[in-house]
N, C-alpha and C positions, 0 to 999 in steps of 0.2 A: 464467400462464394464468388468465383470469377467466371462462371459459365456464360454461354450465350444467352441463356434464359434470364440471367441477372442483368445483362446489358440491354436486352429487349425491354425488360421491365423498367429500367431507368429511362430509356428512350420514350416509352409510352407515358411515363410520368411527366416528362418534359412537355410533351404535347398537351397533356391534361392541364399543365401549369401555364399554358399560353404561348409556348415557343412555336412559331409558325413556319420557319424556314426549313424545308425538308433536307437541304444540304447540311445544315448545322446538326440536325437531329441524327442524320446518318453518320456523320463524322464522329459524334460522341458515342453513338452505338458501336462503332468499330474501333474506337481508341481504347487500348488496354489500360484503364485507369489504375489497376492494381500494380502496374509497373512503376507508378509514381509515388508510392507510399511504402512504409515499412511493412515487411511480411506479416508482422503481428496484427496489422489492420486490414489484411486482404479480405477478410470476411465482410468488411464494411465498404469495400472499394466502390460498389455500385449503388450505394445509398445516396440520396440527393442531399448530401451534407458536406460541410467543410471538415477536413481532417488535419491533424498536426503533421508537420514534416521536419520538425526540429528548428533550432535557432529562433524560436518564437514566431515562426511562420506557419502558414497553412496552405493546403491545396484547396482551391476554391470550390464551393458548392457547384455541382454540374449545371444547375439551372442558371447560376450567375455567369458561368463561362459561356453557356449557350446564349443568354440574353445579351451579353456584351458583344459576342461575335455577331449575332444577328443584327444588333444595332449598328455595328460598323458596316456590315455588308449591305443592309437595306438602303443606306444612304447612296450607295453607288448603283444599286439596282434601278433607282429612280432616274439615274442619268444614263442608263443602259451601258454601264461599264463595270469595272471592278478595281479595287485598290491593288496596284501592282507591287507596291513597295510599302511595307508596314513595319512600324517600330513598336515593340512591347517594352514597357518599363516595369521591371520586376519579374524575372524569369521564374523564380521560386522552384517548384518541382519540375517545371517544363511542360506541364499539362496544357495550359492555355496556349503556349507556343505551338505545341504539336497540333492542337485543334486548328489554329489559324494557318499553320503551314500546309495543311491539307486543302486549304481553300484559296490561298493567295500565292502568287509566284515567288515573292521574296519576303522573308520574315527576318527582322533584326531584333535581337532581344538583349537587354542589359540587366545584370544582377550585381548587387553590391556585396553579397555574401559569397565568398569564393568557394566554400565547400558545397553550397547548394548549386552553384553554377557547374562545378565539376561533376556532380551527380547528374544534373540535367544534360550536360554534354554527352555523358555516357549513354543516356537514354536516347538522345537524338541519333547517335551512331547506331545503336541497336535497332532503331526503327527505320534507319536508312533515309534520312531527311537531308538531301543535298541543298535545299533551298533555305536552310536556317543558318544564320550567322549569329554568334553570341559574343558578349564582351563583359569582362569584369570591371565595373566602374560604378561611380555614383550615378544612380538613375536620374537624379535631378538635372544632370548635364545632358541627358538624351544621348544622341550619337551624331554629333554635328558633322563629322567627316563624311557621313553617308546621307545627310539631309540634301534635299527635302524629301519628306515622306508623304504618300497619299493618305495615310491613316496612322494614328497613334493610339495605343491602348495602354492605360495604366492599371496595374493590378494592386495598387496600394493607395491609400487615401491621404490627401493633404487638405489644408484649409482652402487652398486654391490650386489651380494648375500652374506649375512653374512657367514663367515667361520664356525661359530658355527652351522649354519643350514646345510651347506653342509656336515659337519662331522657326521650328524645324518642320512645320507643316507646309504643304503647297498652299497657294492662295485659296483653293477650293477644297482643301483637305478636311478630314473628319477626325475628331478626337473623342474617345469614350473613356470616362474616368469616374471613380468615386471621389466625392469631395465632402468635407465636413469634419467634425470632431469625432473622437472614438465613440461617443454616445449617440451621435446623430449624423448619418451620412446619406447622401443622395447620389445616385448614378446619373451623370449628365452626358449629353452629347453636344459637342461644339462643331458647327459646320462653317467653314470659311465662306464668306460671300464674294470672294474674288477681289475685294477692295480694301482688305486689311482688317475687317471686322468679323465677328463671329455671331452666329445665331445659336442660342443656347436652348436646349430642351431638357427637362427633367424626366427621368425614366423610372423613378421609383426608389424606395428605401433599400439600402444595402448595408453590409458590415464587412469592412476590410481591415487588415493590419495597416498601421500608419506608414506613410511615405517618409522614409528617413534618408538623410544624406547631409553633406556639408554645405550645399549650395541653397540659398533661399529662393 
């Protein structure tokens, strides 16, 4: 089912599950999630669950997309600003990128699986998103040529956040990422204190595919 009723039901379930930011809820309500999965799964597009997209990857659970987006934005709301330049590591289907692109001026996204990136780029074109730039590369490298970024979001989990990625944040930037082993992961938020250190917060248990790449 891909009707507006199904989208409304998903949006309401996000509210019930604790998502507070109305901007995030409305973007997810209006984003055609069925465009990001195989047609055989369209009937499940607006369920609050992760779904396979091939190559051992998944499209994240909508609640997780909403929570990560909200966690990123609320850090800037406190400073009466917004992240103007955001980096996503792990494009995947492109769903998280599309949600972010509706809320920030510039979104840069990196994907290591070329076929997934090709499909995501097609979706970006279909949805008319001029503020998204994408790159086929090892996500652990980030996107150094475009750094620094006001915010970075990782959509795959490693034991730690790669230093190369942290180095691409502005001094007061924010990073949201899952960390941990395949059996035990936590969503964290790191906020730069302006002096080279980070304040870490734990935002709850999550489950993501592993962060892969050739760089430690």
